[in-house]
N, C-alpha and C positions, 0 to 999 in steps of 0.2 A: 512667563516661560515660553520659549519657542517650542512649538510642536514639531517633533521629528518622529520618524518611524520607530526610533529606539525607545521613545517614552510613551508611545500609545499603548493603552491597555486593551487587549482583546479578550473576548469571552473565551472560556475553555472550549466551547463548541467550535468557535472560529479557529482557534489554534489547532484543534484536532482535525478539522477539515483540511487545513493547510498542510498538516503533517501527512495525512493520508494522500492528499493530492500530490505532494512531492514524491512520495513512494510510488505512486501510480504513473508518474510522469516519464516513464521509459518503456518502450515497446517490449523489451525483454522481460521486464517485471510483470507486465500484463500477460505475456505468454506463460510465465511461471505460474501466475495465479490461475490462469485458465487450465493449465495442466493439473495443478493441485486440486482444482474444483472437480476434476473427473477422476481423481485418485484418492484413496484413503490417506496416503502419504507417499513420500519419495525421498530418495537420497540424492546428494549432489551428482553422483555418477549417473543416475537416471536422466537428469536434465542435460548432462554433457552428451548423452547419446541422442537426444532429440533436438537440441539447440546447437547450431554451428558456432559455438564459442568455447574459449578455453575454460578449464575448470576454475581458474582463479577469477575470471570475469563473472562466471555464474555465481561463485561464492560471494563476490562483492554485491551482486544484485540481491542475493538471498539475505545478506547482512542488512541491506537497506530496508527490505520488506520486514525483516525481523525487528529492526530498530523502530519501525513505525507501528509494530504490533499486529501487522496483518497476517504474519505467519509465526509459527513457533517451531522450535527445534528441540528434539530429545536426543541426548547423546547415547549412542549405542556403539561403544568403541569397536573399531576405530572410526566409525562413521557418525553422522548426525542425520536423524530422520526428521524431515520437515512436513508440516501439514498447515492448513489454514487455521488461524486462530479464530474459531467460530464466533466467540463473543465480540471481538473487535471487528471482525468482518461484518457482522450484523450492525454494529454501531456505525461503521463507516457507511454502510448502505442507507441507514436511517438519516444520518447527517446530510449526505448528498441529496437524498430524496427531499428532505425538508428544504434544503437550499434551493433546489430547482423548482419545487412547488411554490415556495414563498415568493419567488421572483417571476413566476410564470407569466409571460406576456407583458410584464411591466416595462421592459426595455424596448420592446418593439413598438409599443404604443406611443412612446415618447419621442421617437425619431422623426 
């Protein structure tokens, strides 16, 4: 059987790192997470006031962060209150830390 990316089996940890990395791969999402790290919570309107983007654009970034599990939203009609999903945020930190520590120096010594 020919090996392709479609039929390679990755560990759950590897898939989780990729999911978190994809969610973190935009400067606006990093800015949102930094803002949320300094707040107990926020509404989309709060972010519209501090980021020079349309509400729909911010909502799309919030959706990506939420889909990755890095933030959570609580419906408070007619708004949604967002905060960092503490359990998943700690999980992401541990996975990235393990990834970087596991490969520390290995690549530079082989060049």
